[in-house]
C-alpha positions as protocol buffer text, in pm:
chain_id: "A"
residue {
  index: 1
  type: MET
  ca { x: 0 y: 0 z: 0 }
}
residue {
  index: 2
  type: ARG
  ca { x: 125 y: 347 z: -87 }
}
residue {
  index: 3
  type: CYS
  ca { x: 87 y: 654 z: 138 }
}
residue {
  index: 4
  type: ALA
  ca { x: -135 y: 922 z: -18 }
}
residue {
  index: 5
  type: GLN
  ca { x: 57 y: 1204 z: 157 }
}
residue {
  index: 6
  type: CYS
  ca { x: 425 y: 1130 z: 85 }
}
residue {
  index: 7
  type: GLY
  ca { x: 406 y: 841 z: -162 }
}
residue {
  index: 8
  type: ALA
  ca { x: 621 y: 607 z: 48 }
}
residue {
  index: 9
  type: GLU
  ca { x: 551 y: 235 z: 34 }
}
residue {
  index: 10
  type: ALA
  ca { x: 394 y: 123 z: 365 }
}
residue {
  index: 11
  type: ALA
  ca { x: 409 y: -223 z: 517 }
}
residue {
  index: 12
  type: GLN
  ca { x: 113 y: -454 z: 457 }
}
residue {
  index: 13
  type: GLY
  ca { x: -154 y: -401 z: 726 }
}
residue {
  index: 14
  type: ALA
  ca { x: 6 y: -86 z: 871 }
}
residue {
  index: 15
  type: ALA
  ca { x: -231 y: 180 z: 1006 }
}
residue {
  index: 16
  type: PHE
  ca { x: 16 y: 471 z: 974 }
}
residue {
  index: 17
  type: CYS
  ca { x: 291 y: 565 z: 727 }
}
residue {
  index: 18
  type: SER
  ca { x: 637 y: 491 z: 871 }
}
residue {
  index: 19
  type: ARG
  ca { x: 786 y: 793 z: 689 }
}
residue {
  index: 20
  type: CYS
  ca { x: 538 y: 1079 z: 756 }
}
residue {
  index: 21
  type: GLY
  ca { x: 298 y: 933 z: 1015 }
}
residue {
  index: 22
  type: THR
  ca { x: -16 y: 991 z: 807 }
}
residue {
  index: 23
  type: ARG
  ca { x: -306 y: 757 z: 877 }
}
residue {
  index: 24
  type: LEU
  ca { x: -336 y: 510 z: 589 }
}
residue {
  index: 25
  type: GLN
  ca { x: -675 y: 456 z: 433 }
}
residue {
  index: 26
  type: ALA
  ca { x: -763 y: 92 z: 387 }
}
residue {
  index: 27
  type: PRO
  ca { x: -902 y: 28 z: 41 }
}
residue {
  index: 28
  type: LYS
  ca { x: -1274 y: -29 z: 56 }
}
residue {
  index: 29
  type: PRO
  ca { x: -1399 y: -349 z: -100 }
}
residue {
  index: 30
  type: ALA
  ca { x: -1599 y: -297 z: -413 }
}
residue {
  index: 31
  type: ALA
  ca { x: -1969 y: -326 z: -349 }
}
residue {
  index: 32
  type: VAL
  ca { x: -2074 y: -596 z: -589 }
}
residue {
  index: 33
  type: ARG
  ca { x: -2446 y: -631 z: -593 }
}
residue {
  index: 34
  type: GLU
  ca { x: -2649 y: -805 z: -852 }
}
residue {
  index: 35
  type: TYR
  ca { x: -2975 y: -634 z: -941 }
}
residue {
  index: 36
  type: ALA
  ca { x: -3270 y: -732 z: -1159 }
}
residue {
  index: 37
  type: LEU
  ca { x: -3306 y: -565 z: -1497 }
}
residue {
  index: 38
  type: SER
  ca { x: -3606 y: -742 z: -1644 }
}
residue {
  index: 39
  type: ARG
  ca { x: -3836 y: -1044 z: -1615 }
}
residue {
  index: 40
  type: ILE
  ca { x: -3950 y: -1180 z: -1950 }
}
residue {
  index: 41
  type: LEU
  ca { x: -4256 y: -1402 z: -1999 }
}
residue {
  index: 42
  type: PRO
  ca { x: -4379 y: -1573 z: -2315 }
}
residue {
  index: 43
  type: SER
  ca { x: -4648 y: -1380 z: -2499 }
}
residue {
  index: 44
  type: TRP
  ca { x: -5014 y: -1478 z: -2474 }
}
residue {
  index: 45
  type: TRP
  ca { x: -4993 y: -1537 z: -2851 }
}
residue {
  index: 46
  type: HIS
  ca { x: -4768 y: -1835 z: -2775 }
}
residue {
  index: 47
  type: PHE
  ca { x: -5079 y: -2003 z: -2634 }
}
residue {
  index: 48
  type: ALA
  ca { x: -5317 y: -1894 z: -2914 }
}
residue {
  index: 49
  type: ARG
  ca { x: -5404 y: -2252 z: -3015 }
}
residue {
  index: 50
  type: GLU
  ca { x: -5499 y: -2347 z: -2660 }
}
residue {
  index: 51
  type: ILE
  ca { x: -5697 y: -2024 z: -2615 }
}
residue {
  index: 52
  type: VAL
  ca { x: -5894 y: -2097 z: -2934 }
}
residue {
  index: 53
  type: ILE
  ca { x: -5967 y: -2449 z: -2808 }
}
residue {
  index: 54
  type: ALA
  ca { x: -6094 y: -2308 z: -2477 }
}
residue {
  index: 55
  type: ILE
  ca { x: -6313 y: -2053 z: -2656 }
}
residue {
  index: 56
  type: VAL
  ca { x: -6459 y: -2324 z: -2885 }
}
residue {
  index: 57
  type: MET
  ca { x: -6526 y: -2545 z: -2583 }
}
residue {
  index: 58
  type: ALA
  ca { x: -6702 y: -2257 z: -2409 }
}
residue {
  index: 59
  type: GLY
  ca { x: -6905 y: -2183 z: -2723 }
}
residue {
  index: 60
  type: PHE
  ca { x: -7020 y: -2544 z: -2753 }
}
residue {
  index: 61
  type: GLY
  ca { x: -7099 y: -2543 z: -2381 }
}
residue {
  index: 62
  type: VAL
  ca { x: -7319 y: -2233 z: -2412 }
}
residue {
  index: 63
  type: THR
  ca { x: -7489 y: -2383 z: -2720 }
}
residue {
  index: 64
  type: MET
  ca { x: -7560 y: -2708 z: -2537 }
}
residue {
  index: 65
  type: LEU
  ca { x: -7696 y: -2520 z: -2236 }
}
residue {
  index: 66
  type: ALA
  ca { x: -7924 y: -2316 z: -2464 }
}
residue {
  index: 67
  type: ARG
  ca { x: -8060 y: -2635 z: -2624 }
}
residue {
  index: 68
  type: GLY
  ca { x: -8136 y: -2794 z: -2290 }
}
residue {
  index: 69
  type: ASN
  ca { x: -7839 y: -3032 z: -2261 }
}
residue {
  index: 70
  type: GLY
  ca { x: -7739 y: -2919 z: -1913 }
}
residue {
  index: 71
  type: ARG
  ca { x: -7478 y: -3170 z: -1799 }
}
residue {
  index: 72
  type: PRO
  ca { x: -7260 y: -3179 z: -2117 }
}
residue {
  index: 73
  type: GLY
  ca { x: -7286 y: -2801 z: -2150 }
}
residue {
  index: 74
  type: ILE
  ca { x: -7170 y: -2744 z: -1792 }
}
residue {
  index: 75
  type: LEU
  ca { x: -6887 y: -2995 z: -1836 }
}
residue {
  index: 76
  type: LEU
  ca { x: -6767 y: -2812 z: -2147 }
}
residue {
  index: 77
  type: MET
  ca { x: -6783 y: -2477 z: -1965 }
}
residue {
  index: 78
  type: ILE
  ca { x: -6585 y: -2618 z: -1670 }
}
residue {
  index: 79
  type: GLY
  ca { x: -6335 y: -2770 z: -1914 }
}
residue {
  index: 80
  type: SER
  ca { x: -6283 y: -2435 z: -2089 }
}
residue {
  index: 81
  type: VAL
  ca { x: -6224 y: -2259 z: -1756 }
}
residue {
  index: 82
  type: ALA
  ca { x: -5973 y: -2533 z: -1665 }
}
residue {
  index: 83
  type: VAL
  ca { x: -5790 y: -2485 z: -1997 }
}
residue {
  index: 84
  type: PHE
  ca { x: -5768 y: -2108 z: -1934 }
}
residue {
  index: 85
  type: GLY
  ca { x: -5629 y: -2179 z: -1587 }
}
residue {
  index: 86
  type: LEU
  ca { x: -5369 y: -2418 z: -1726 }
}
residue {
  index: 87
  type: ILE
  ca { x: -5266 y: -2161 z: -1986 }
}
residue {
  index: 88
  type: ALA
  ca { x: -5213 y: -1898 z: -1716 }
}
residue {
  index: 89
  type: LEU
  ca { x: -5010 y: -2147 z: -1509 }
}
residue {
  index: 90
  type: ALA
  ca { x: -4796 y: -2246 z: -1808 }
}
residue {
  index: 91
  type: ARG
  ca { x: -4726 y: -1882 z: -1895 }
}
residue {
  index: 92
  type: ASN
  ca { x: -4623 y: -1789 z: -1541 }
}
residue {
  index: 93
  type: ASN
  ca { x: -4408 y: -2099 z: -1497 }
}
residue {
  index: 94
  type: THR
  ca { x: -4182 y: -2023 z: -1792 }
}
residue {
  index: 95
  type: SER
  ca { x: -3977 y: -1711 z: -1738 }
}
residue {
  index: 96
  type: TRP
  ca { x: -3642 y: -1556 z: -1807 }
}
residue {
  index: 97
  type: SER
  ca { x: -3483 y: -1310 z: -1565 }
}
residue {
  index: 98
  type: LEU
  ca { x: -3211 y: -1072 z: -1674 }
}
residue {
  index: 99
  type: THR
  ca { x: -2992 y: -940 z: -1395 }
}
residue {
  index: 100
  type: SER
  ca { x: -2683 y: -725 z: -1400 }
}
residue {
  index: 101
  type: ASP
  ca { x: -2464 y: -1040 z: -1394 }
}
residue {
  index: 102
  type: ARG
  ca { x: -2656 y: -1326 z: -1556 }
}
residue {
  index: 103
  type: LEU
  ca { x: -2953 y: -1456 z: -1750 }
}
residue {
  index: 104
  type: ILE
  ca { x: -3169 y: -1707 z: -1560 }
}
residue {
  index: 105
  type: GLU
  ca { x: -3419 y: -1941 z: -1727 }
}
residue {
  index: 106
  type: ARG
  ca { x: -3689 y: -2102 z: -1510 }
}
residue {
  index: 107
  type: ARG
  ca { x: -3932 y: -2365 z: -1635 }
}
residue {
  index: 108
  type: GLY
  ca { x: -4188 y: -2592 z: -1475 }
}
residue {
  index: 109
  type: LEU
  ca { x: -4440 y: -2608 z: -1195 }
}
residue {
  index: 110
  type: LEU
  ca { x: -4412 y: -2948 z: -1029 }
}
residue {
  index: 111
  type: ALA
  ca { x: -4081 y: -3055 z: -1178 }
}
residue {
  index: 112
  type: SER
  ca { x: -3884 y: -2739 z: -1234 }
}
residue {
  index: 113
  type: SER
  ca { x: -3556 y: -2660 z: -1400 }
}
residue {
  index: 114
  type: ARG
  ca { x: -3332 y: -2356 z: -1375 }
}
residue {
  index: 115
  type: ARG
  ca { x: -3045 y: -2266 z: -1605 }
}
residue {
  index: 116
  type: GLU
  ca { x: -2811 y: -1972 z: -1569 }
}
residue {
  index: 117
  type: MET
  ca { x: -2569 y: -1804 z: -1804 }
}
residue {
  index: 118
  type: GLU
  ca { x: -2318 y: -1543 z: -1693 }
}
residue {
  index: 119
  type: LEU
  ca { x: -2336 y: -1232 z: -1913 }
}
residue {
  index: 120
  type: ALA
  ca { x: -1958 y: -1240 z: -1942 }
}
residue {
  index: 121
  type: ASP
  ca { x: -1994 y: -1582 z: -2112 }
}
residue {
  index: 122
  type: VAL
  ca { x: -2238 y: -1468 z: -2383 }
}
residue {
  index: 123
  type: ARG
  ca { x: -2092 y: -1548 z: -2724 }
}
residue {
  index: 124
  type: SER
  ca { x: -2377 y: -1441 z: -2952 }
}
residue {
  index: 125
  type: ILE
  ca { x: -2732 y: -1310 z: -2946 }
}
residue {
  index: 126
  type: GLU
  ca { x: -2963 y: -1396 z: -3237 }
}
residue {
  index: 127
  type: VAL
  ca { x: -3314 y: -1273 z: -3307 }
}
residue {
  index: 128
  type: THR
  ca { x: -3540 y: -1475 z: -3538 }
}
residue {
  index: 129
  type: ARG
  ca { x: -3894 y: -1384 z: -3637 }
}
residue {
  index: 130
  type: SER
  ca { x: -4126 y: -1583 z: -3858 }
}
residue {
  index: 131
  type: LEU
  ca { x: -4396 y: -1409 z: -4062 }
}
residue {
  index: 132
  type: GLY
  ca { x: -4663 y: -1493 z: -3806 }
}
residue {
  index: 133
  type: GLN
  ca { x: -4445 y: -1369 z: -3523 }
}
residue {
  index: 134
  type: ARG
  ca { x: -4376 y: -1044 z: -3709 }
}
residue {
  index: 135
  type: LEU
  ca { x: -4750 y: -986 z: -3754 }
}
residue {
  index: 136
  type: PHE
  ca { x: -4800 y: -1003 z: -3377 }
}
residue {
  index: 137
  type: GLY
  ca { x: -4476 y: -830 z: -3274 }
}
residue {
  index: 138
  type: LEU
  ca { x: -4317 y: -1146 z: -3137 }
}
residue {
  index: 139
  type: GLY
  ca { x: -3992 y: -1330 z: -3193 }
}
residue {
  index: 140
  type: ASP
  ca { x: -3733 y: -1568 z: -3055 }
}
residue {
  index: 141
  type: VAL
  ca { x: -3402 y: -1462 z: -2900 }
}
residue {
  index: 142
  type: MET
  ca { x: -3124 y: -1722 z: -2884 }
}
residue {
  index: 143
  type: ILE
  ca { x: -2825 y: -1661 z: -2659 }
}
residue {
  index: 144
  type: ALA
  ca { x: -2522 y: -1885 z: -2710 }
}
residue {
  index: 145
  type: SER
  ca { x: -2260 y: -1934 z: -2442 }
}
residue {
  index: 146
  type: ALA
  ca { x: -1887 y: -1912 z: -2496 }
}
residue {
  index: 147
  type: ALA
  ca { x: -1837 y: -2158 z: -2210 }
}
residue {
  index: 148
  type: SER
  ca { x: -1988 y: -2451 z: -2403 }
}
residue {
  index: 149
  type: ALA
  ca { x: -2069 y: -2497 z: -2769 }
}
residue {
  index: 150
  type: GLU
  ca { x: -2407 y: -2663 z: -2709 }
}
residue {
  index: 151
  type: PHE
  ca { x: -2527 y: -2441 z: -2421 }
}
residue {
  index: 152
  type: LEU
  ca { x: -2801 y: -2219 z: -2559 }
}
residue {
  index: 153
  type: ILE
  ca { x: -3088 y: -2034 z: -2394 }
}
residue {
  index: 154
  type: ARG
  ca { x: -3385 y: -1970 z: -2621 }
}
residue {
  index: 155
  type: LEU
  ca { x: -3646 y: -1711 z: -2530 }
}
residue {
  index: 156
  type: SER
  ca { x: -3946 y: -1826 z: -2735 }
}
residue {
  index: 157
  type: ASN
  ca { x: -4234 y: -1611 z: -2855 }
}
residue {
  index: 158
  type: ILE
  ca { x: -4152 y: -1305 z: -2652 }
}
residue {
  index: 159
  type: PRO
  ca { x: -4289 y: -957 z: -2720 }
}
residue {
  index: 160
  type: ASP
  ca { x: -4047 y: -706 z: -2875 }
}
residue {
  index: 161
  type: PRO
  ca { x: -3746 y: -937 z: -2921 }
}
residue {
  index: 162
  type: GLU
  ca { x: -3526 y: -662 z: -3066 }
}
residue {
  index: 163
  type: GLN
  ca { x: -3556 y: -459 z: -2745 }
}
residue {
  index: 164
  type: VAL
  ca { x: -3479 y: -766 z: -2532 }
}
residue {
  index: 165
  type: ALA
  ca { x: -3172 y: -845 z: -2743 }
}
residue {
  index: 166
  type: GLU
  ca { x: -3050 y: -486 z: -2712 }
}
residue {
  index: 167
  type: MET
  ca { x: -3107 y: -495 z: -2336 }
}
residue {
  index: 168
  type: LEU
  ca { x: -2897 y: -814 z: -2322 }
}
residue {
  index: 169
  type: ARG
  ca { x: -2621 y: -653 z: -2529 }
}
residue {
  index: 170
  type: GLN
  ca { x: -2613 y: -343 z: -2307 }
}
residue {
  index: 171
  type: ALA
  ca { x: -2608 y: -551 z: -1987 }
}
residue {
  index: 172
  type: ARG
  ca { x: -2326 y: -763 z: -2128 }
}
residue {
  index: 173
  type: LEU
  ca { x: -2122 y: -454 z: -2218 }
}
residue {
  index: 174
  type: LYS
  ca { x: -2170 y: -307 z: -1870 }
}
residue {
  index: 175
  type: ARG
  ca { x: -2070 y: -641 z: -1717 }
}
residue {
  index: 176
  type: LEU
  ca { x: -1752 y: -657 z: -1925 }
}
residue {
  index: 177
  type: ALA
  ca { x: -1657 y: -295 z: -1855 }
}
């Protein structure tokens, strides 16, 4: 450690400079705190097929109730509500969290998995959008890791993928700086 007053080299762990007697300031440890930048969920459009099925089931249920078929109509209505509930569960149990240090992928409700990628290990960020995805403002973002050739995190059917990719790039640059 070097004395700020006279520039003399001080002994390790010394409280005062041996040359001028100035109190030595111990270097403060860097405050390293990870903070959340964003939580990304799949778009509702990702579940469009299941939503259409639930709506058709509800429509047939209402039709059957109107014609006097009570039990099948009620069962179809209950089934459509159950499908909507399962869709909401599936959407909330697939998420990606971007922090200042890493990207975390979480999947599953009963059996869950969690994968993490350090932002310093990001090799490439790709955005792909099919025609249907472009119509609805969706896309896929694929992040490849430099640590392993086959380690890839894919954010599927997310809203505004270009903004998410840019947020990842900016977070990576801040992490590397």
